C-alpha positions in Angstrom: -7.2 27.0 -24.1 -7.3 23.9 -26.2 -4.4 23.1 -28.5 -5.0 21.9 -32.0 -3.4 18.8 -33.6 -0.5 20.8 -35.1 0.3 22.4 -31.8 0.0 19.0 -30.0 2.4 17.5 -32.5 5.1 20.0 -31.7 4.5 19.7 -28.0 4.8 15.9 -28.3 8.1 16.3 -30.2 9.4 18.3 -27.3 8.3 15.7 -24.8 10.1 13.0 -26.8 13.3 15.0 -27.2 13.6 15.8 -23.5 12.7 12.3 -22.4 15.1 10.6 -24.8 17.9 12.9 -23.8 17.2 12.0 -20.1 17.5 8.3 -20.9 20.6 8.9 -23.0 22.2 10.9 -20.1 21.4 8.1 -17.7 22.7 5.4 -19.9 19.6 3.3 -19.0 15.8 3.5 -19.1 12.9 2.7 -21.4 12.6 4.4 -24.8 9.8 2.3 -26.3 7.0 3.9 -24.4 8.5 7.4 -24.8 8.4 7.0 -28.6 5.1 5.2 -28.7 2.9 6.9 -26.1 4.1 10.5 -25.9 1.2 11.7 -28.0 -1.3 10.3 -25.5 0.3 11.9 -22.4 0.8 15.2 -24.2 -2.9 15.4 -25.2 -4.0 14.6 -21.6 -1.7 17.2 -20.0 -2.1 19.9 -22.6 -5.9 19.7 -23.2 -7.6 17.9 -20.4 -5.8 17.7 -17.0 -7.0 20.6 -14.8 -4.1 21.5 -12.5 -5.0 21.0 -8.9 -8.2 19.1 -9.7 -7.4 16.2 -11.9 -4.7 13.6 -11.5 -2.6 11.4 -13.9 -1.2 8.1 -12.9 1.5 6.3 -15.0 0.8 2.7 -14.1 3.3 1.7 -16.8 6.0 3.1 -14.5 8.9 2.0 -16.7 7.9 5.1 -18.8 9.1 7.4 -16.0 11.2 9.5 -18.4 8.1 10.2 -20.4 6.3 11.4 -17.3 9.2 13.5 -16.0 9.6 15.2 -19.4 5.9 16.2 -19.4 6.0 17.3 -15.8 9.1 19.4 -16.4 7.7 21.1 -19.5 4.4 21.7 -17.7 6.1 23.6 -14.9 6.2 21.1 -12.1 9.1 21.4 -9.7 10.9 18.1 -10.3 14.5 19.2 -10.6 16.6 18.6 -13.7 16.0 15.8 -16.2 19.7 15.0 -16.5 19.5 13.7 -12.9 17.3 10.9 -14.1 18.4 7.5 -12.6 21.3 9.1 -10.8 22.0 9.1 -7.1 19.8 11.7 -5.5 18.0 12.5 -8.7 14.8 11.5 -10.4 14.0 7.9 -9.6 14.1 5.1 -12.2 10.4 4.6 -11.6 7.9 7.2 -10.4 7.8 7.7 -6.7 5.1 9.5 -4.7 6.4 12.7 -3.3 7.9 14.0 -6.5 5.9 17.0 -7.6 3.1 15.9 -9.9 3.7 12.2 -9.3 0.4 10.9 -7.8 1.5 7.3 -7.1 4.6 5.1 -6.7 4.5 2.8 -9.7 6.7 0.4 -11.5 5.4 -2.9 -10.1 2.9 -3.5 -12.9 -0.8 -3.2 -12.0 -0.2 -1.1 -8.9 -0.9 2.2 -10.7 -4.3 0.9 -11.9 -5.3 0.1 -8.3 -4.0 3.5 -7.1 -5.9 5.3 -9.8 -9.1 3.5 -8.7 -8.4 4.7 -5.1 -7.8 8.2 -6.2 -11.0 8.2 -8.3 -13.0 6.7 -5.4 -11.6 9.4 -3.0 -13.0 12.1 -5.3 -16.4 10.5 -5.2 -16.3 10.2 -1.5 -15.4 13.8 -1.1 -18.0 14.9 -3.6 -15.5 16.7 -5.9 -15.4 16.6 -9.7 -11.7 15.5 -10.1 -11.0 13.2 -13.0 -8.2 10.5 -12.8 -6.4 9.6 -15.9 -4.2 6.5 -15.9 -1.9 5.1 -18.7 -1.4 1.4 -18.5 0.5 -1.1 -20.5 0.0 -4.7 -21.7 2.0 -5.8 -18.6 -0.4 -3.9 -16.3 -3.4 -5.6 -17.7 -1.7 -9.0 -17.3 -1.4 -8.6 -13.6 -4.0 -10.0 -11.3 -4.1 -6.8 -9.2 -5.3 -4.8 -12.2 -8.1 -7.3 -12.9 -9.2 -7.0 -9.2 -9.2 -3.2 -9.3 -10.9 -3.0 -12.7 -13.8 -5.1 -11.6 -14.1 -3.0 -8.4 -14.1 0.2 -10.4 -16.9 -1.1 -12.6 -19.0 -2.2 -9.7 -18.6 1.2 -8.1 -19.4 3.0 -11.3 -16.4 5.3 -11.1 -17.2 7.5 -14.1 -14.4 9.9 -13.2 -11.8 7.3 -14.0 -10.2 7.1 -17.5 -7.9 4.2 -18.1 -5.9 4.4 -21.4 -4.2 1.2 -22.6 -0.9 1.7 -24.5 -1.9 -1.2 -26.8 1.3 -2.0 -28.7 1.0 -5.8 -28.5 4.6 -6.2 -27.3 6.2 -7.1 -23.9 9.7 -7.8 -22.8 9.7 -11.4 -23.9 7.9 -10.9 -27.2 4.2 -10.9 -28.0 2.1 -9.5 -25.1 0.1 -12.2 -23.4 -3.0 -10.3 -22.5 -6.5 -11.5 -22.7 -7.7 -12.7 -26.1 -10.2 -9.8 -26.1 -9.4 -7.1 -23.6 -12.2 -4.7 -24.6 -14.7 -7.5 -24.2 -13.4 -8.2 -20.7 -13.6 -4.5 -19.9 -17.2 -4.3 -21.0 -18.1 -7.3 -18.9 -16.5 -5.5 -15.9 -18.8 -2.5 -16.4 -16.6 -0.1 -18.3 -17.4 2.2 -21.3 -14.9 1.0 -24.0 -13.6 3.2 -26.8 -10.8 2.6 -29.4 -8.5 5.0 -31.0 -5.1 5.4 -32.6 -2.7 6.6 -30.0 -0.9 8.8 -32.4 -3.9 10.7 -33.9 -4.4 13.9 -31.9 -7.8 14.7 -33.3 -9.2 11.3 -32.4 -7.5 11.3 -29.0 -9.2 14.7 -28.3 -12.6 13.3 -29.3 -12.4 10.1 -27.1 -11.0 11.9 -24.1 -13.8 14.5 -24.5 -16.4 11.8 -24.4 -14.9 10.1 -21.3 -17.3 10.1 -18.4 -20.5 10.6 -20.6 -21.8 7.3 -19.3 -22.2 6.5 -15.6 -19.2 4.0 -15.7 -15.5 4.2 -15.9 -13.9 4.7 -19.3 -11.4 2.4 -21.0 -9.6 3.7 -24.1 -7.8 1.1 -26.3 -5.1 3.3 -27.8 -3.2 1.5 -30.6 0.5 2.5 -30.6 3.8 1.2 -31.9 6.5 0.6 -29.3 9.7 2.4 -30.2 7.9 4.4 -33.0 10.3 6.0 -35.6 13.3 4.0 -34.3 15.1 1.1 -36.0 13.6 -1.2 -33.4 10.0 -0.1 -33.8 7.4 -2.7 -33.1 9.9 -5.2 -31.5 10.4 -6.3 -27.9 14.0 -4.9 -28.1 12.5 -1.4 -28.2 11.2 -1.8 -24.6 14.4 -0.9 -22.8 17.7 0.8 -23.7 18.9 -0.9 -26.9 19.6 1.9 -29.4 23.1 3.1 -30.2 24.1 6.4 -28.9 24.3 7.8 -32.5 20.6 6.8 -33.1 19.6 8.2 -29.8 21.2 11.5 -30.7 19.5 11.5 -34.1 16.1 10.9 -32.4 16.7 13.7 -29.9 17.7 16.1 -32.6 14.8 15.1 -34.8 12.3 15.8 -32.1 13.7 19.1 -30.7 11.0 21.8 -31.2 11.3 25.3 -30.0 7.6 25.8 -30.9 6.7 22.8 -28.7 8.8 24.2 -25.8 7.1 27.6 -26.1 3.6 26.0 -26.2 4.4 24.0 -23.0 5.5 27.3 -21.4 1.9 28.5 -21.7 0.8 25.3 -19.8 3.4 25.9 -17.2 2.1 29.4 -16.5 -0.7 27.8 -14.5 1.8 25.9 -12.4 0.8 27.7 -9.2 -2.4 25.5 -8.8 -1.9 22.8 -6.2 -4.0 19.9 -5.0 -6.0 20.9 -1.9 -5.8 17.7 0.2 -8.6 16.9 2.5 -7.5 16.8 6.1 -9.4 14.1 8.1 -10.5 14.8 11.6 -8.5 12.4 13.8 -9.4 12.6 17.5 -8.2 9.9 19.9 -7.6 11.7 23.2 -11.1 11.2 24.6 -11.9 7.8 23.2 -12.2 5.3 26.1 -10.0 2.2 26.4 -12.1 -0.9 25.5 -12.9 -3.3 28.3 -14.8 -6.5 27.5 -14.0 -8.4 30.8 -11.5 -10.9 31.9 -11.6 -13.0 28.6 -11.6 -11.3 25.3 -10.0 -11.5 21.8 -8.1 -8.5 20.6 -10.2 -8.4 17.4 -13.2 -7.8 19.7 -11.4 -5.2 21.6 -10.3 -3.5 18.4 -13.9 -3.5 17.1 -15.1 -1.9 20.3 -12.4 0.8 20.1 -13.1 1.4 16.4 -16.8 1.8 17.2 -15.9 4.4 19.7 -13.5 6.2 17.3 -16.1 6.5 14.6 -18.9 7.7 17.0 -16.5 10.2 18.4 -16.1 11.7 14.9 -12.9 10.2 13.6 -13.0 10.7 9.8 -12.0 7.1 8.7 -12.8 5.1 5.6 -12.9 1.5 6.5 -13.2 -1.7 4.5 -12.5 -5.4 4.3 -11.8 -8.1 1.8 -15.2 -9.8 2.5 -14.3 -10.4 6.2 -15.7 -7.3 7.9 -17.6 -9.1 10.6 -14.9 -11.8 11.1 -12.2 -9.1 11.6 -14.5 -6.8 13.7 -13.7 -4.0 11.3 -17.3 -3.5 10.2 -19.0 -2.1 13.3 -22.4 -0.7 14.2 -21.3 2.8 13.1 -20.1 1.6 9.7 -22.1 2.8 6.7 -21.6 1.2 3.3 -20.3 3.5 0.6 -22.2 2.8 -2.6 -22.9 4.5 -5.9 -24.3 6.9 -6.9 -24.1 8.9 -3.7 -20.9 7.5 -2.2 -21.9 8.6 1.3 -20.7 6.5 4.2 -17.5 5.2 5.8 -17.1 1.6 4.8 -16.1 -0.2 1.6 -16.9 -3.8 0.6 -13.9 -4.7 -1.5 -15.0 -8.3 -2.1 -12.3 -11.0 -2.0 -9.7 -8.7 -3.4 -6.9 -8.2 -0.9 -4.3 -7.0 -3.4 -6.6 -4.4 -5.0 -7.8 -3.3 -1.5 -4.2 -2.5 -0.7 -3.6 -0.5 -3.8 -7.0 1.3 -3.7 -6.3 2.3 -0.1 -2.9 3.7 -1.2 -4.7 5.8 -3.8 -7.2 7.1 -1.2 -4.4 7.9 1.3 -2.5 9.7 -1.5 -5.7 11.8 -2.0 -5.7 12.7 1.7 -8.2 10.2 3.2 -7.4 7.9 6.1 -8.3 4.4 5.1 -8.1 1.2 7.0 -8.7 -2.3 5.6 -8.9 -5.8 7.0 -8.4 -9.4 6.3 -6.8 -12.4 8.0 -3.1 -12.1 8.8 -2.2 -15.1 6.6 -3.8 -13.3 3.6 -1.6 -10.2 4.1 0.7 -12.1 1.7 -1.8 -11.3 -1.1 -1.4 -7.6 -0.5 2.3 -7.4 0.5 3.4 -5.5 -2.6 0.9 -2.8 -1.9 1.9 -2.7 1.8 5.5 -2.3 0.7 4.7 0.6 -1.6 2.6 2.3 1.1 5.7 2.2 3.4 7.9 3.4 0.6 5.5 6.3 -0.2 4.8 7.3 3.4 1.1 6.7 3.1 -0.8 6.4 6.5 -2.8 3.3 5.6 -4.0 1.1 8.5 -4.1 -2.7 8.1 -6.2 -4.7 10.5 -5.0 -8.3 10.4 -6.8 -10.8 12.6 -6.7 -14.6 13.2 -3.0 -14.1 14.0 -1.7 -17.5 14.9 -2.0 -21.3 14.8 -4.7 -20.8 17.5 -7.0 -20.3 14.5 -7.3 -24.0 14.8 -9.4 -26.3 12.6 -9.1 -24.4 9.4 -5.6 -25.8 9.3 -2.1 -24.8 8.0 -3.5 -22.8 5.1 -5.1 -20.3 7.5 -2.5 -20.4 10.2 0.1 -17.6 9.9 3.6 -18.4 11.0 6.0 -16.3 9.0 3.7 -13.4 8.2 4.1 -11.4 11.5 8.0 -11.4 11.5 8.0 -10.7 7.8 5.8 -7.6 8.2 8.2 -6.4 10.9 11.0 -6.5 8.2 9.3 -3.9 6.0 11.0 -0.6 6.5 8.8 2.2 7.8 5.8 0.0 8.5 4.5 0.2 12.1 3.6 -3.2 13.4 1.6 -3.7 16.6 0.5 -6.9 18.3 -1.5 -5.9 21.4 -2.4 -8.1 24.3 -5.2 -6.1 26.0 -7.5 -3.2 25.7 -4.9 -0.6 26.7 -2.5 -1.9 24.1 -5.3 -2.0 21.4 -6.0 1.6 22.1 -2.3 2.4 22.0 -2.0 0.7 18.6 -4.9 2.5 17.1 -3.8 5.9 18.6 -0.3 5.5 17.3 -1.4 4.5 13.9 -3.8 7.4 13.6 -1.3 10.0 14.9 1.3 8.9 12.4 0.5 10.6 9.1 3.8 9.6 7.4 3.8 5.8 7.8 1.4 2.9 7.3 0.5 0.6 10.3 -0.5 -3.0 10.8 -2.5 -4.0 13.8 -2.2 -7.7 14.5 -5.2 -9.3 16.4 -6.3 -12.6 17.7 -9.4 -14.6 16.8 -9.5 -16.5 20.1 -10.4 -15.1 23.5 -7.7 -15.1 26.1 -7.1 -13.9 29.6 -6.6 -10.2 29.9 -3.5 -9.2 31.8 -3.7 -5.6 33.0 -1.2 -3.0 32.0 0.3 -1.2 35.1 -0.8 2.4 35.2 2.8 3.5 35.4 3.8 1.7 32.2 5.0 3.7 29.2 3.6 1.8 26.3 5.0 4.3 23.8 8.4 2.7 24.4 7.2 -0.4 22.6 7.9 -2.7 25.5 7.3 -2.6 29.2 7.2 -4.8 32.3 3.6 -6.0 32.5 4.3 -8.6 35.3 7.2 -7.6 37.6 9.4 -9.9 39.6 9.2 -9.5 43.4 12.8 -10.6 44.0 15.5 -7.9 44.2 17.4 -9.5 41.3 15.7 -10.6 38.1 16.9 -14.0 37.0 14.7 -14.5 33.9 12.8 -12.0 31.7 10.1 -13.4 29.4 9.1 -11.3 26.4 5.7 -12.0 24.9 3.2 -10.3 22.5 -0.5 -10.6 22.0 -2.2 -13.8 23.1 1.1 -15.2 24.5 1.3 -12.6 27.3 -1.0 -14.5 29.7 0.9 -17.7 28.9 4.1 -15.9 29.8 2.7 -14.7 33.0 1.6 -18.3 33.9 5.1 -19.5 33.2 6.6 -16.7 35.3 4.4 -17.6 38.3 5.6 -21.2 38.2 9.2 -20.3 37.9 9.2 -18.1 41.0 9.6 -14.5 42.2 12.8 -13.8 40.2 11.0 -13.8 36.9 9.4 -10.9 35.1 7.3 -10.6 32.0 7.7 -8.0 29.3 4.9 -7.2 26.9 6.3 -5.9 23.6 3.4 -4.7 21.4 5.8 -2.8 19.1 9.2 -4.3 18.3 10.2 -1.2 16.2 9.3 1.2 19.0 11.4 -0.7 21.5 14.3 -1.0 19.1 14.5 2.8 19.1 14.9 3.1 22.8 18.3 3.9 24.4 20.5 1.2 25.8 19.7 2.1 29.4 16.0 1.5 29.0 16.5 -1.7 27.1 18.8 -3.1 29.8 16.3 -2.1 32.5 13.6 -4.1 30.7 15.6 -7.1 29.5 17.3 -8.3 32.6 18.8 -11.7 33.3 18.2 -14.7 31.0 15.8 -13.6 28.3 13.2 -15.9 26.7 10.8 -14.8 24.0 7.4 -16.4 23.5 5.5 -15.8 20.3 3.4 -18.1 18.1 5.5 -17.3 15.0 8.8 -17.9 13.4 11.6 -17.7 15.9 14.7 -16.3 14.2 14.1 -12.5 14.6 13.6 -12.8 18.3 17.3 -13.7 18.9 18.0 -10.0 18.5 16.7 -9.6 22.1 16.4 -13.2 23.5 18.7 -15.9 24.6 16.0 -18.5 23.9 12.8 -18.5 21.9 9.6 -20.5 22.1 8.0 -20.2 18.6 7.1 -22.1 15.5 9.3 -22.8 12.5 7.0 -25.1 10.6 3.6 -24.9 9.1 0.5 -25.4 11.3 -1.8 -28.4 11.6 -5.5 -28.8 11.7 -7.3 -29.2 15.1 -9.0 -27.4 17.8 -7.2 -24.1 18.5 -6.1 -25.0 22.1 -4.9 -28.4 20.9 -2.9 -27.0 18.1 -1.4 -24.3 20.4 -0.3 -27.0 22.8 1.0 -29.2 20.0 3.5 -26.6 19.2 4.8 -26.3 22.7 2.6 -23.4 23.9 1.9 -25.0 27.2 2.8 -23.7 30.6 4.5 -26.8 32.1 6.4 -27.6 28.9 7.9 -24.1 28.7 8.8 -24.1 32.4 10.7 -27.4 31.9 12.5 -26.0 28.9 13.5 -22.8 30.7 14.8 -24.7 33.8 16.9 -26.9 31.5 18.5 -23.9 29.9 19.2 -22.3 33.3 21.2 -25.3 34.6 
């Protein structure tokens, strides 16, 4: 059924009352958006959102109390509203995993990117789901939103409806958005409509017309922040600035039994759930890539990825304009393009941050996306990676050109701190393989883990392939790849990726009491018991990795690494410049052993 303007008014009053009371009980939160935008969210959930088919994303995540109030009234299982912002209760900003919450939002602009990914997933699967997203002035000021908006326009996502809570106010005063946001949206390929955000009849009409044209819809909804409060229209209304007495007055003014009863009719359909697509992930019979004695791990990854796709793995790939450089676009890749959206590969353009958020949306919809760029540019998408880890989304990042051995492009393109910083993100799997066996292990581990994102770190340059012993258990994260022949191990050298053959060369010069450990996954090794760790890390331990040194002292007595920015030059010259030279490392270790 469709509710009329009078009914929607009562339903919106209920939403305001419950949301304001939740904020009041918490003693913190954001009331401005509750009072200003409740009519918009009420209209969407009451008259348009088809439970189990359509999705709503609150990109303006500071309005979580508004979202929780609607979800509770609409019959979602979210717990009690009086737990808002309390330990173990409803989070201060929406978090994926809460019933009805389709994306973790709060960092502005992220929700816009997630909504684009959710809408794209519907197109790829050939379903008719519509994605509604409420954004704020702050969202539209963020670069990630601009990236995602242009992408959505180019991909003609006519199942995406972005509603702008246009109140002209941000925390510091007047909102500093574009001079003409609707013009920008039209230029990006969107159908633009304007409406009063508090006129139910007009809201119904514009939402009904959304999707009529073969382009995404942008609705400029004029609202008043903190509407009906003493702070209405001011930046002070954004947060929690009203007196308790005024908060109580607003709660009591908006209580509506009629509204609660009408919402109960919406809640009666609460049994409908999203039917998530389950990708076919098969890795057992995919052969380990072998490209000979000299190979880069990006090439090995590309070869394995080709085998995965041809074996039937249901993956959606993509890159920020670097598909061929990262070997993430392979012969089996087929570009996904409107209007049919058939294929398995997305050209994101030079939009790393949007790529990260869009992949989060696709993963939240049940797809298995991977995306690639150079490791140094992972910084552009780090907030999206962090939210993927927080949300438990199994996104795969393929980061190549992983060290100063990139060479002549210079310090701007030579990652130093990126690898250790990625390892610091909780619940993110990070793999830096050294050969085909480890590349296969990284991909297999990433694909089998449906609850965490993974980053696979790969080299640009070719290097000598050191074979993994057949008896090695790579799943432990680290293993002895080059054993000592002496009865007692005097030195253990830990290395990852392209530094493994260097470590072996060093070990050979130091004598038969030296072993080399390859550690493709620091986190997996960290989870091992003390007995295994001690069996692997015997004697004086030296770590070699072309990255920042500090984290390695968790395991090592000495570290060969880089604690400065890179320099321009041929890759092998830059590598040697920073001390990654067999004889130099041998001399350094011998000095330390004296």
